[in-house]
Structure formats: structure tokens, C-alpha cells
C-alpha positions as CSV (number, residue, x, y, z in Angstrom):
1,M,81.2,194.2,28.8
2,A,84.4,196.0,27.9
3,G,86.3,195.1,24.7
4,D,88.0,191.6,24.6
5,P,91.8,191.7,24.9
6,V,94.6,190.2,22.8
7,V,95.9,187.2,24.7
8,T,99.1,185.4,24.4
9,V,99.6,182.0,25.9
10,L,103.2,180.6,26.3
11,D,102.6,176.9,25.8
12,L,105.9,175.1,26.1
13,D,104.8,171.7,25.6
14,G,101.0,171.7,24.4
15,R,99.8,171.1,28.0
16,L,97.8,174.5,27.8
17,D,95.8,173.6,24.7
18,E,92.7,172.9,26.6
19,I,93.0,176.1,28.5
20,V,93.3,178.1,25.3
21,E,90.1,176.4,23.8
22,A,88.2,176.9,26.9
23,T,89.1,180.6,27.2
24,R,87.7,181.0,23.6
25,R,84.6,179.3,24.6
26,G,84.2,181.7,27.4
27,G,84.0,184.5,24.7
28,I,87.7,185.8,24.2
29,E,88.3,185.2,20.5
30,D,91.9,186.5,20.1
31,V,93.9,184.0,22.0
32,R,97.2,183.3,20.6
33,T,99.8,180.6,21.4
34,V,103.6,180.6,21.3
35,A,106.2,177.9,22.1
36,T,109.0,180.3,23.1
37,V,109.3,183.5,25.3
38,E,110.8,185.1,22.0
39,G,107.7,184.4,20.2
40,I,105.6,186.8,22.1
41,D,104.4,190.0,20.2
42,E,104.6,193.2,22.1
43,A,101.1,193.9,20.7
44,T,99.4,191.9,23.5
45,D,97.2,192.9,26.3
46,C,98.4,190.2,28.6
47,V,100.6,187.0,28.7
48,I,99.8,183.7,30.6
49,V,102.7,181.4,31.3
50,P,102.6,178.0,32.7
51,D,103.9,176.8,36.1
52,S,104.1,173.1,37.2
53,K,106.1,171.8,40.1
54,S,105.7,168.2,39.0
55,A,107.1,169.0,35.5
56,G,109.7,171.2,36.5
57,V,108.3,174.4,34.9
58,D,109.1,177.6,36.8
59,G,106.4,180.1,36.3
60,I,108.3,183.0,38.2
61,E,111.3,182.5,35.9
62,L,109.1,182.7,32.8
63,C,107.5,186.0,34.2
64,R,110.9,187.6,34.6
65,R,112.0,186.6,31.2
66,V,108.6,187.8,29.6
67,R,109.0,191.2,31.2
68,E,112.6,191.5,30.2
69,L,111.4,191.1,26.6
70,I,108.1,193.3,26.3
71,G,108.1,195.4,29.6
72,D,105.1,196.1,31.8
73,V,102.6,193.8,30.1
74,P,100.5,191.9,32.7
75,V,101.8,188.4,33.1
76,G,99.7,185.9,34.8
77,V,100.7,182.3,35.8
78,Y,98.6,179.2,35.1
79,A,99.5,176.9,38.0
80,F,98.7,173.2,37.3
81,E,99.0,172.7,41.1
82,G,96.5,175.2,42.8
83,E,97.3,175.2,46.5
84,I,97.1,178.3,48.6
85,D,100.8,178.4,49.8
86,H,102.0,178.0,46.2
87,T,99.6,180.4,44.9
88,F,100.6,183.0,47.4
89,G,104.2,182.3,46.7
90,L,103.8,183.0,42.9
91,L,102.0,186.2,43.8
92,E,104.8,187.3,46.2
93,H,107.5,186.8,43.6
94,G,106.1,188.8,41.0
95,A,103.1,187.1,39.3
96,D,100.2,189.6,38.4
97,T,97.6,186.8,39.0
98,V,97.4,183.1,39.3
99,V,95.0,181.1,37.5
100,S,94.1,177.4,38.2
101,V,90.6,177.4,36.8
102,P,90.0,173.9,34.9
103,P,89.0,173.9,31.2
104,E,85.5,172.8,32.3
105,R,84.8,176.4,33.7
106,P,85.2,178.4,30.5
107,A,83.1,181.4,31.6
108,L,85.2,181.7,34.8
109,L,88.4,181.1,33.0
110,A,87.6,184.1,30.6
111,T,86.8,186.3,33.4
112,R,90.1,185.8,35.1
113,V,91.8,186.4,31.9
114,R,89.8,189.8,31.2
115,R,90.7,190.9,34.6
116,L,94.4,190.2,34.2
117,A,94.1,192.2,31.0
118,G,92.5,195.1,32.8
119,V,89.3,195.1,30.5
120,A,86.9,193.2,32.8
121,D,83.5,194.8,33.8
122,T,83.9,196.0,37.4
123,E,81.1,196.6,40.0
124,P,81.4,199.9,41.7
125,L,82.3,199.9,45.5
126,E,79.1,201.7,46.4
127,Q,76.9,199.0,44.6
128,Q,78.9,196.3,46.3
129,F,78.4,197.9,49.8
130,R,74.8,198.6,49.2
131,S,74.3,195.0,48.1
132,F,76.0,193.8,51.2
133,L,73.9,195.8,53.7
134,E,70.7,194.7,51.9
135,H,71.2,191.0,51.7
136,Y,73.8,189.9,54.3
137,P,71.8,187.7,56.8
138,E,73.6,188.8,60.0
139,Q,73.5,192.0,61.8
140,I,76.3,194.4,60.9
141,F,76.0,198.0,62.2
142,F,78.1,201.1,61.8
143,K,78.4,203.9,64.7
144,D,80.0,207.2,64.8
145,R,82.3,208.3,67.6
146,E,79.3,209.4,69.8
147,G,77.6,206.0,69.5
148,T,74.7,206.8,67.1
149,F,73.9,204.3,64.4
150,V,74.9,205.6,60.9
151,N,74.2,202.4,58.9
152,A,73.1,198.7,59.3
153,T,72.3,195.7,57.4
154,R,68.7,195.0,56.8
155,S,68.7,191.9,59.3
156,D,65.8,190.4,61.0
157,V,66.2,192.8,63.9
158,F,63.4,194.9,62.2
159,D,61.1,191.8,61.7
160,G,57.7,192.8,63.2
161,Y,58.1,196.3,62.9
162,D,56.9,198.6,60.1
163,I,60.1,200.5,59.9
164,S,63.3,200.4,57.6
165,A,67.0,200.5,58.5
166,E,67.1,204.1,57.8
167,D,64.6,204.8,60.5
168,V,67.0,203.7,63.0
169,F,69.9,205.7,61.9
170,G,70.6,208.6,64.4
171,L,69.3,206.3,67.1
172,S,71.5,205.3,70.0
173,D,71.5,202.3,72.4
174,Y,69.5,204.3,74.9
175,E,66.6,204.5,72.6
176,L,66.6,200.7,71.9
177,Y,67.7,198.9,75.2
178,R,67.0,199.5,79.0
179,D,69.1,202.0,80.7
180,E,71.4,199.6,82.4
181,L,72.3,197.8,79.3
182,A,72.4,200.8,77.1
183,E,74.9,202.4,79.6
184,E,77.1,199.3,79.7
185,L,77.3,199.2,75.9
186,F,78.1,202.9,75.7
187,A,81.0,202.5,78.2
188,E,82.3,199.5,76.4
189,E,82.3,201.1,73.1
190,Q,83.9,204.4,74.2
191,E,86.7,202.5,76.0
192,L,87.3,200.6,72.7
193,L,87.5,203.7,70.8
194,A,89.8,205.4,73.2
195,R,92.3,202.6,73.2
196,A,91.8,201.6,69.6
197,E,91.0,198.1,70.5
198,S,88.6,195.3,69.1
199,L,86.2,193.3,70.9
200,D,86.1,189.8,69.4
201,G,83.4,187.3,69.8
202,K,81.9,188.4,73.3
203,I,79.1,185.9,74.2
204,E,76.1,187.9,75.7
205,H,72.9,186.1,77.1
206,Y,69.4,187.4,77.4
207,L,65.8,186.2,77.6
208,E,63.2,186.6,74.8
209,D,59.7,185.5,75.7
210,G,61.1,183.4,78.7
211,E,63.6,181.6,76.5
212,D,67.4,181.7,76.8
213,R,69.2,183.2,74.0
214,W,72.7,184.0,73.2
215,V,74.5,186.4,70.7
216,S,78.3,186.8,69.9
217,T,79.3,190.4,69.4
218,T,82.3,191.7,67.7
219,K,83.3,195.4,67.5
220,V,86.2,197.1,65.7
221,P,87.3,200.8,65.3
222,R,86.8,202.2,61.8
223,Y,88.9,204.9,60.2
224,D,88.8,207.3,57.1
225,S,91.2,207.2,54.2
226,D,93.5,209.6,56.2
227,G,93.5,207.3,59.4
228,E,91.1,209.5,61.4
229,L,88.9,207.6,63.9
230,L,85.2,207.6,62.7
231,G,83.6,205.2,65.1
232,L,83.2,201.5,65.0
233,V,81.7,198.7,63.0
234,G,80.1,195.9,64.7
235,N,78.6,192.3,64.2
236,V,76.0,190.7,66.4
237,R,75.5,187.1,65.6
238,D,72.8,184.9,67.1
239,V,74.6,181.7,68.6
240,T,71.7,180.4,70.5
241,D,71.7,177.1,68.5
242,I,75.4,176.6,69.2
243,K,75.0,177.5,72.9
244,R,72.1,175.0,73.3
245,Q,74.2,172.4,71.6
246,E,77.0,173.0,74.0
247,R,74.5,172.6,76.9
248,T,73.1,169.5,75.4
249,M,76.6,168.0,74.9
250,A,77.4,168.9,78.5
251,A,74.4,167.3,79.8
252,L,75.3,164.2,77.8
253,H,78.7,164.0,79.3
254,E,77.4,164.7,82.6
255,A,74.9,161.7,82.4
256,S,77.7,159.5,81.0
257,R,79.2,159.7,84.4
258,R,76.8,156.9,85.4
259,L,78.6,154.5,83.0
260,V,81.9,154.7,85.1
261,R,79.7,153.2,88.0
262,A,78.4,150.2,86.0
263,E,80.3,147.3,87.1
264,T,79.8,144.9,84.4
265,S,79.8,145.0,80.5
266,E,75.9,144.2,80.6
267,D,75.3,147.1,83.3
268,V,77.3,149.6,81.0
269,A,75.0,148.5,78.0
270,R,71.8,149.1,80.0
271,T,73.1,152.3,81.6
272,A,73.9,153.7,78.0
273,I,70.3,152.9,76.8
274,D,68.9,154.5,80.0
275,I,70.7,157.6,79.2
276,A,69.6,157.6,75.7
277,A,65.8,157.1,76.8
278,E,65.8,159.5,79.7
279,S,67.7,162.3,78.2
280,G,65.6,162.7,75.2
281,L,68.5,163.5,73.0
282,L,68.6,160.6,70.8
283,P,65.9,158.6,68.9
284,E,65.6,154.7,69.7
285,A,68.8,153.2,70.8
286,R,70.3,149.7,71.1
287,V,73.4,148.0,72.4
288,D,74.6,144.7,71.2
289,L,77.6,142.9,72.9
290,F,79.8,140.0,71.8
291,E,79.2,136.9,73.8
292,T,81.4,133.9,72.9
293,G,82.0,135.5,69.6
294,T,78.4,136.2,68.8
295,L,76.6,139.6,68.9
296,Q,73.7,139.4,71.4
297,T,71.3,142.3,72.2
298,V,71.7,143.3,75.7
299,A,69.5,146.6,75.8
300,T,67.3,148.6,73.7
301,T,65.0,151.4,74.0
302,D,62.4,149.9,71.5
303,T,62.0,146.1,71.2
304,A,59.3,146.5,68.5
305,L,61.4,148.5,66.2
306,D,62.7,146.7,63.1
307,W,66.4,147.0,63.9
308,D,67.7,144.8,61.0
309,D,70.1,142.6,62.9
310,T,72.2,142.0,60.0
311,S,73.4,145.5,60.1
312,F,74.7,145.2,63.5
313,R,76.5,142.0,62.7
314,R,78.2,143.7,59.6
315,A,79.2,146.7,61.8
316,G,80.4,144.4,64.4
317,A,82.5,142.2,62.0
318,A,83.9,145.1,59.9
319,G,84.5,147.5,62.6
320,V,83.1,150.4,60.4
321,A,80.1,152.4,61.0
322,Q,76.8,151.6,59.0
323,Y,74.5,154.2,58.0
324,R,70.9,153.6,57.1
325,T,69.6,155.8,54.2
326,A,65.9,156.8,53.7
327,T,65.7,153.9,51.3
328,D,66.5,151.4,54.1
329,A,69.9,150.7,52.4
330,F,72.9,150.3,54.8
331,V,76.1,151.8,53.6
332,S,79.7,152.2,55.2
333,I,80.6,155.6,55.6
334,D,84.1,156.8,56.8
335,V,83.7,159.8,59.1
336,D,86.5,161.6,61.1
337,D,86.4,160.3,64.6
338,H,86.4,163.8,66.0
339,D,84.0,165.7,63.7
340,H,80.9,163.9,62.7
341,R,79.1,167.0,61.5
342,E,80.7,166.8,58.0
343,L,79.1,163.5,56.8
344,S,80.9,162.1,53.7
345,L,77.7,160.7,52.1
346,P,78.0,158.5,48.9
347,A,76.6,159.8,45.6
348,G,72.9,159.6,45.5
349,I,72.3,159.4,49.2
350,E,70.8,162.6,50.5
351,S,69.9,161.7,54.1
352,V,70.5,159.1,57.0
353,V,67.9,157.9,59.4
354,G,69.8,155.4,61.4
355,L,73.3,154.3,62.2
356,R,75.4,151.5,63.7
357,I,78.7,152.5,65.5
358,P,81.1,149.8,66.5
359,L,82.1,149.7,70.1
360,G,85.6,148.6,69.6
361,E,86.0,144.7,70.2
362,H,82.9,144.8,72.4
363,G,79.9,145.2,70.3
364,V,77.8,147.8,68.4
365,F,75.8,151.0,69.5
366,G,72.6,151.5,67.1
367,V,70.6,154.6,66.7
368,D,67.4,154.4,64.6
369,T,64.1,156.3,63.8
370,T,61.1,155.5,62.0
371,G,62.1,157.4,58.9
372,E,63.0,160.7,60.3
373,T,66.4,162.2,59.2
374,L,69.1,162.4,61.6
375,D,70.6,165.9,61.7
376,P,74.5,166.1,62.0
377,F,74.2,167.3,65.7
378,T,72.2,164.1,66.6
379,V,74.8,162.0,64.8
380,E,77.5,163.8,66.8
381,L,75.6,163.0,70.1
382,A,75.3,159.2,69.0
383,Y,79.2,159.0,68.4
384,V,79.8,160.8,71.7
385,L,77.5,158.4,73.8
386,A,79.1,155.4,71.9
387,S,82.6,156.7,72.6
388,N,81.8,157.0,76.4
389,T,80.1,153.5,76.3
390,E,83.2,152.0,74.7
391,A,85.4,153.6,77.1
392,A,83.2,152.3,80.2
393,L,83.3,148.8,78.6
394,D,87.1,148.8,78.3
395,R,87.2,149.8,82.1
396,A,84.7,147.0,83.0
397,V,86.6,144.4,81.1
398,Q,89.9,145.5,82.5
399,E,88.2,145.5,86.1
400,R,86.9,142.0,85.5
401,Q,90.3,140.7,84.4
402,L,92.0,142.4,87.6
403,D,89.4,140.6,89.7
404,Q,89.9,137.4,87.9
405,Q,93.6,137.7,88.5
406,A,93.1,138.6,92.0
407,A,90.9,135.5,92.5
408,R,93.4,133.3,90.8
409,L,96.1,134.7,93.2
410,E,94.1,133.7,96.1
411,E,93.1,130.4,94.6
412,F,96.7,129.5,93.7
413,A,97.9,130.5,97.1
414,A,95.5,128.2,98.8
415,L,96.1,125.4,96.3
416,S,99.8,125.6,96.3
417,S,100.4,126.1,99.9
418,H,99.9,122.3,100.8
419,E,101.8,121.1,97.6
420,L,104.8,123.4,98.3
421,R,104.8,122.7,102.1
422,N,104.9,119.1,101.3
423,R,107.7,119.3,98.9
424,L,109.7,121.5,101.2
425,Q,109.3,119.1,104.2
426,I,110.5,116.3,101.9
427,A,113.4,118.4,101.0
428,L,114.3,119.4,104.6
429,G,114.0,115.8,105.6
430,T,116.4,114.6,103.1
431,A,118.8,117.4,103.7
432,E,118.8,116.6,107.6
433,R,119.5,112.9,106.6
434,A,122.2,113.9,104.2
435,Q,123.7,116.0,107.1
436,A,123.6,113.3,109.6
437,Q,124.8,110.3,107.6
438,G,127.0,112.4,105.0
439,D,125.0,110.9,102.2
440,L,125.9,113.0,99.2
441,D,123.2,111.1,97.0
442,A,120.6,112.6,99.3
443,V,121.8,116.0,98.4
444,E,120.9,115.4,94.8
445,D,117.4,114.4,96.0
446,V,117.0,117.6,97.6
447,I,118.2,119.5,94.6
448,E,115.7,117.6,92.5
449,T,112.8,118.3,95.0
450,L,113.6,122.0,95.0
451,G,113.7,122.1,91.2
452,R,110.3,120.5,91.2
453,M,109.2,123.3,93.6
454,N,110.6,125.9,91.2
455,R,108.8,124.4,88.2
456,L,105.4,124.6,90.2
457,V,106.1,128.1,91.2
458,S,106.8,129.2,87.7
459,Q,103.7,127.4,86.5
460,L,101.6,129.1,89.1
461,L,103.2,132.8,88.4
462,A,102.4,132.3,84.8
463,L,98.7,131.3,85.6
464,A,98.3,134.1,88.1
465,R,99.7,136.8,85.8
466,T,98.0,135.9,82.5
467,G,95.4,133.2,83.1
468,S,97.2,130.8,80.9
469,A,100.3,128.7,80.7
470,A,103.1,128.7,78.3
471,R,102.4,127.0,75.0
472,G,105.4,125.0,74.2
473,S,106.1,123.2,71.0
474,E,108.2,120.4,72.2
475,S,107.4,117.0,70.9
476,I,107.6,114.7,74.1
477,A,107.1,111.0,74.3
478,L,104.4,110.0,76.8
479,S,106.3,107.1,78.0
480,G,109.7,109.0,78.6
481,I,108.0,111.9,80.5
482,G,106.1,109.5,82.6
483,D,109.2,107.6,83.7
484,V,110.7,111.1,84.7
485,A,107.5,111.9,86.7
486,W,107.4,108.8,88.1
487,T,110.6,109.6,90.2
488,A,108.5,112.0,92.3
489,V,106.6,109.0,93.7
490,E,107.8,108.0,97.3
491,S,106.6,104.3,97.2
492,A,109.4,101.8,96.5
493,T,106.9,99.0,95.7
494,A,104.3,100.9,93.2
495,T,104.8,100.3,89.5
496,L,104.0,102.3,86.4
497,T,102.6,100.6,83.3
498,V,102.6,102.3,79.9
499,E,99.6,100.8,78.1
500,S,99.9,102.7,74.8
501,D,102.4,105.5,73.9
502,G,102.1,108.7,72.0
503,I,104.0,112.0,71.2
504,V,102.4,115.0,73.0
505,T,103.1,118.5,71.7
506,A,103.3,120.6,74.9
507,D,105.3,122.6,77.3
508,R,107.5,120.1,78.9
509,D,107.5,121.6,82.4
510,G,103.7,121.8,82.4
511,L,103.2,118.3,81.2
512,L,105.8,117.0,83.7
513,E,104.0,118.9,86.6
514,V,100.7,117.4,85.7
515,L,101.9,113.8,85.7
516,E,103.8,114.1,88.9
517,L,100.7,115.5,90.7
518,V,98.6,112.8,89.3
519,F,101.0,110.1,90.2
520,R,101.5,111.3,93.8
521,T,97.7,111.5,94.0
522,V,97.0,108.0,93.1
523,V,100.0,106.3,94.8
524,D,101.3,108.5,97.6
525,G,98.0,109.9,98.5
526,G,95.6,107.0,97.7
527,G,97.7,104.1,98.4
528,S,97.6,102.6,94.8
529,D,100.1,99.9,94.0
530,E,99.9,100.7,90.3
531,A,99.5,103.6,87.9
532,R,98.7,102.9,84.3
533,V,99.2,105.6,81.5
534,G,97.5,105.3,78.0
535,T,96.6,107.3,75.1
536,L,93.1,108.4,74.0
537,E,92.0,109.6,70.5
538,D,92.6,113.2,71.4
539,G,94.7,112.8,74.8
540,F,95.9,110.6,77.4
541,Y,94.9,109.1,80.7
542,V,96.3,107.9,84.1
543,E,94.5,105.1,85.9
544,D,94.8,103.7,89.5
545,D,94.3,100.2,90.5
546,G,90.7,100.8,92.0
547,T,91.9,101.5,95.5
548,A,93.2,105.1,95.4
549,I,89.9,107.1,94.8
550,T,86.5,105.7,95.8
551,P,83.4,106.3,93.5
552,E,82.0,108.7,96.0
553,Q,85.2,110.9,95.9
554,R,85.2,111.1,92.1
555,E,82.6,113.7,91.6
556,E,84.1,116.0,94.0
557,L,87.8,115.4,93.4
558,L,88.3,118.4,91.1
559,E,86.7,120.9,93.4
560,P,89.4,123.3,95.1
561,T,88.3,122.6,98.6
562,Y,88.3,118.9,98.5
563,S,90.9,117.0,100.6
564,A,89.2,113.8,101.7
565,V,91.6,111.6,100.0
566,N,94.5,113.0,101.8
567,E,95.3,116.5,103.4
568,A,97.2,117.5,100.2
569,T,95.7,115.2,97.6
570,G,92.4,116.8,96.9
571,D,94.2,120.2,96.4
572,S,96.8,118.6,94.3
573,V,94.2,117.0,91.8
574,H,92.4,120.3,91.6
575,L,95.8,122.0,90.8
576,V,96.3,119.4,88.1
577,A,92.8,120.6,86.6
578,T,93.8,124.3,86.9
579,I,97.3,123.7,85.0
580,A,95.8,121.6,82.4
581,D,92.9,124.0,81.8
582,A,95.5,126.7,81.3
583,H,96.8,124.6,78.6
584,D,93.4,124.4,77.0
585,W,93.1,120.6,78.0
586,E,89.9,119.2,79.2
587,V,90.2,117.2,82.5
588,S,87.7,114.6,83.7
589,V,87.6,111.9,86.5
590,T,85.6,108.8,85.6
591,E,85.3,105.1,86.3
592,A,86.6,102.5,84.0
593,G,86.3,98.9,85.0
594,G,86.2,99.7,88.7
595,K,89.2,102.0,88.5
596,T,89.5,105.6,88.6
597,R,90.7,107.3,85.3
598,I,91.9,110.8,85.2
599,A,91.5,111.8,81.4
600,F,93.1,114.7,79.6
601,R,91.5,115.5,76.3
602,N,91.9,118.2,73.6
603,V,95.5,117.5,73.7
604,E,97.8,117.6,70.6
605,I,99.1,113.9,70.3
606,A,100.5,111.6,67.6
607,H,99.7,108.0,68.5
608,V,102.9,105.4,68.5
609,K,102.0,101.9,67.3
């Protein structure tokens, strides 16, 4: 080792104390500190100045001041924020070197300082080159302008042969490869040399012992110190594993096309497991889906494997992947969604043998082994299949919702046709009477009937679009809304009795529509002379007088096709059930003392005494 230098450290505020001590521990004894630029002695081999963006210390300005004081002494900058852009910026603006080595690395720190002072031991370039050729694992070769090998790394290209790299020097491709390939390589290289162009990463395929293999080849012209063309240098890198992985990934994506054809979520889950089993790309696999809020196993390649159901529930609840370690412990590991080859494993965890991957809001995809380690590429495959499965589940749910919406539209069209036609006939009849008799009061009846039609259409449109109705927050007296709904009844002799009253929290139009339809069912449709309204513990009811709906009709009354009471009545009652269900109310038709009771439960109601 060359003699140690005299080092001066400009320490403005004591922040470099640890660096000074570490440099001494690294073997440099004469390290001096000064607090000002003016305190620097010219008898120094190098100077180190601080730089800190956060503290507002400008290393470049300090370099300039030091050089003005003592001339051409090497000046290095100790940058507390060591980032590539900042480091290169300091070098561009005049720093002889930039150091950010922490005090925990004293030997490295001392080596950096010696190099700054120009007293570090340097390895001859010839020795560096020889070491490179001897130990670099990939095949690097040098050729002259005519195409003969003049040097090469000691790569595994010589394995199986009792020869050295030197034995190959002087040979050409014609002695190593078949005529067609040798001629192709020669022509390619001569063209590169003639044009002074490079060949970067050309993928070449060949067979070895009947197996597909690939290499990536790079070739660039090389020159002497005067710029004269000498030949080329090339790199041949085996990329067989990478190409096989690409083919495997392509095969997985191709197989995943079957997921698109699966119609239901259960079909998607079973198809995903079939792909995992048939491809042989993954170990054991399993898919759990949420059913009414609970995870249920839908498909698996191995029912006998101890899957640890708790790990699936944990992954599904948290929405974070769970990794099983070799000690059977499950840990949450955050991994970038698009690159699962760099696993960020917690301290103390050396391998992963299983994982649970959330499928969005649908469930969990699991992969497990009997203890074998999952390599990073297998983890990547699992994530790709899980991602494709999640996308297919999204599509299946969306299509199911569209089918349900279409079914609702068809059902509501059938249900509302009688009701709307009936109301329209009433409105037209009233309008004709008003026209014939000049009855202005009848015009108000027409407007009221049309208003009820508009209200029903609004309810049905909301149901058809979303499957639910407006969730109003109005507080409505049951007796008051009952009186308003009773005006829709055509009978002049029927009476409404409120047996008990309550305050219902609901959407006013929805509640009014329900009561109107029920009243018209039991009075206009069924011929009952009286309707009674009362409260239940968790809702309310409407009763007839025992004549509107027979016991035989009650069980079928809520069916959409039922119309035995009246042409419109059966459809109207089912419409009641549909609107009520959209409000999350439960509807039932029962017998109470010989009378038919239509009860609405799960209703937010406050009882009035």
C-alpha cells in the first residue's frame, strides 16, 4: 500500500465528526479538521468539504473557495444525500470526487479518500482484463477484421473438451460451426465492420440434444487508441430459461382464454383450477369465493391437502396476499402488482412454500406445496392466473347484473302493463266526461291519475336500472299516508279503518304506491267493503274484510303471473311485493281471523300510542 495522505476535512458544524473517526479507523491516521476554509493548510494532500441540500450547504461553492485558497489540491465532496443525479451534478460542476460512504464502512471510506489523494494502490489494466477473461461467466470473444478469434473468456463453451481458450485463438467460425451458419455469421460480421454498426441482443435459436435452446448475441466494432478498426468484440448469453418462461407465460395466457367463456362465478373458479391442474405450471391450487359474505371453497386440485382455511379468510378480509413460509407461518407481503420476481420477504424468512392471493371482492386464489419452495417465476405465474381469474369474475358478475336487469325490465313491463293501462283508461274516461259535461273538477281527477301513473313509472325505472328503490328519510304518519292512498279507491261505500298508527321512515312515493296498490286490490279488485291498516312490531299491515281474497288464492297471490282475483289484481299485488322488496321490506300474505292480511316487515317504524 502506498503512503498514507494528509487529509483535511472542512467540518462547518461538527456533522462530519463520525466520518473523520471512521476514516481514521480505516487506517488513515493524519486526518485534520478545520471549521473554516481559511483554516486549511496548503500542506495537505486532499480536502473534503460537506454538501447537504437539506441543511443548505453548497459543496460546489465550498470547492471553489478551497481552490481559490490553495490551488490544485484535490477536493472531494462528502454528500449527505447520495443520489445519482445529485452526485453526477457535483462531478459536472467541478468536484474531483463525491463520497457518501457511511461511517459504518471505514475500510471503504479510507480507500475512497486515498484514491482522492492519489496514493491508492491501483490494479494494472492488464491484470484487470486477464481476471475478467478468466472469471466472467458469460461468453465474451474478440475477433480481428478477418473474423478469427484473438481472445475470449474461459466460459463453459469449452466444457467437455480437453482444450483451453488459447487453443481456439486463430480459429474462425468455419472451424466451429456448420458451413451455412459459419457463412451467415461471417457475412453478418463483415457488414457490421463495413458500416461501423453494432448488433444488440439478437435472439438465435438452435437445438442441442433435441432440446430447444436460445442465445442472445451482441457484437460491436472495436478500435485501437488511434481509432483504427481492429475487429469486433461479442457477447453470447444463454437466454434459454428466459425464452422458456416466455413460452410458459404465453401458454398460460392462451389457456386463460377459457376463463372468458365461463358464464358464472363458479364456472370461472372451476376453470381456473382446471388450467392450473392441466398445465402443470403450478403446484396445488384452490379458489374460494364469497357467498353471502362468507368464503366458500368452490374448486381445488387437492382436497386432501391441509390448506389452512384461516389463511384464506385472512387474505379475503384484509385484501392483502398471504405468504406461507417454510415454518408454516403466514405473513403479509407487499409485492408490486406487475413484478413479483422481487419478493420483499420479512427478516428471517428465506423461502415461501405457498401463497393466498385476493381476487378483488370475489374471493381468494391459493397456491400451495407440501414443503417445496416456490421459485419467483412460479409466484409470477400464480399472480398472472389470479389476475386473469379476477378479470373473468368481474365480467361474470357484470353479465349476471345485466341479465338480472334485462329480466327486471321484462318482468316490470309485464307487471306494469295492466296497472298503467287501467290507470290510463280511468284518466281517459274522466277526461271524456269532463269534456262532455264541462266538469272542471273531473280535470283535477285526470291530473291526479296521471300523477299516480308518473309516480309508478318513476318507481319502476329506478328498480329496472339499479334493482333498488330510493331510500327516503321522510317521517310519514301511517294514518296520513293511508288517507292519501285511499283516494285512489273507486268504491264510494268502502271504508278505511286505522287500527293503530305509527311513523314510518321511508320514501314517500314508494310507500304511497304500495298502499294504493294494496287498497285497490282488496277493494276495487276483490270487492271488500272495508280495509284496515295497523302496525306490527317491525312494520305494518293491510287487511280485508274476509271477502276480497280467498284462502286458496293467498299462496299464489305474490306470483307474477297470478290474476285469478281480477285481471289486474294479481299483477298489482306482485308489483307491491316487487316495490317493497326493493325497499328491503319483507312481504307476506297470511290469514288472520278469517281475513287476509298483507304484512310488511323489516320497516323502520315508530309506534304512536
